[in-house]
N, C-alpha and C positions, 0 to 999 in steps of 0.2 A: 602375764607371757613374758619368756625368757627368753632373750635372743643368746646366742651363741658364734664368738669368734675363736677360729683354730687362727693357728699360724707357726709357723718350726719346722715344716716337715720339708726334705729336701731329699736328695740322692749323698749318698756312703759306699764306703767301701766296707766288707765286711769285715766285722769288729771295731767298728766306727761308736762315735754319738751322737745321737740329736738330741733337741728339748722339747716337747711340744707346747703351745701353752694356749688357751682357752678363755677369755674375756668373757666372763657371764653377766648382764644385766641386772640381772633377780636372785632369787632366794639359789643359797647350793649347796644344800640340804643332803641331798645324794649327787656326787657328779662324780662320771664314769668318765674311761675312755673305752673305747669299740675300735672291733679294725672288723675292713672286709677287703679279701684277697681276691683275687678274679677265680671263678670257678671255685667260690667260697663259700658258707656262711657265714653272716656275722655274728664277730665275740665277742664277747666284755674281756678287755684283757685286766683294766682293774678302776676298782672302786674308791671311793673315797667317801665316808659316810662325817655328819656336821655332829659326832661323838668323835670321831679323830681313824675312826675302825677302817683299816686299807684292806682289800681282798684281792688277791692279782691270778690272771689265768697262771697253772702251771707252768707251762711255755716262757712264762718271761718274770717267774719269780728268781730273786739277785739279779738281773739284771736291768729291768724298767723300778721306777717310783714315781709315785702317784703324790702328788703335792698340794696346798689350795696356801696361794698368799690373799689372807681375808682383807688388809688393805687396798689391795688392786682388786678384789672379786677377779682373782687370775686362778683357774688350775692347772697347772702342769704335768708334764711325764716325763723325765728323764728317763729315758733310752740307750743305756749303757750294752758293748760287745754287741752289735746288731749281724743279726744272720739275714742270709737273703730271703730265710721263712718269714722273716717280718715283713715282706714289703708288702705294703696292703695301703687301702686308702683309710686313713684314721681317722675316729670322729668325735667330737666328745658329745657328750649327752647328760643331760639336768633332768632329775626328779624331785617332790615333793617327798617320796615315800613316807613312810607310815610310823609315828610311833607306838610301842606298847611295851607294858606294863610287863618288866621283868625280874623278878626276883625284890619285888621292892620298889623297882625304880622306874623309869620312862628309859626307854632305847631309842634309837632310830632305828627302823627297819632301813634296804631299798630294792627294790623291784628289779624285777628283771626286765620288765619292758619300759623305755623311757618316753616320758611325754614332750621332752622339747630337744634338741638338735642343733646341732654345727652343720657347715655343709661338709665338712670334712679338709683332710688337705694328705698328700700322697706323701709317706715314704715307700724308700726305694735303696733295698742293701743289694749290691752287688759284689760278687767273688773273687 
């Protein structure tokens, strides 16, 4: 059982920055940040796998950065140039994913559905 604890949400003006943190109690093979805005479906914002591969939803590319501090077992989401449409509850998620043999070596893959979730942290961006 992995426990995840987010922190760092808050309110900022458009163009501002926030850094979210997620302290994980266990494995960090697939770490992701999701968000859900009122009336919208939850979406994956950023994913970091144990191979160091990162993926981002198009709307945050170039503005958000996901990273992992292995010494603290904590994943971060640095969010720059925030816009009102970034307003949402942000959730940290973890899943062991799977290893697949690709091109003669094992690669980490991450799922669309995650097993472990944090409680969420609110991010509000005002114009």
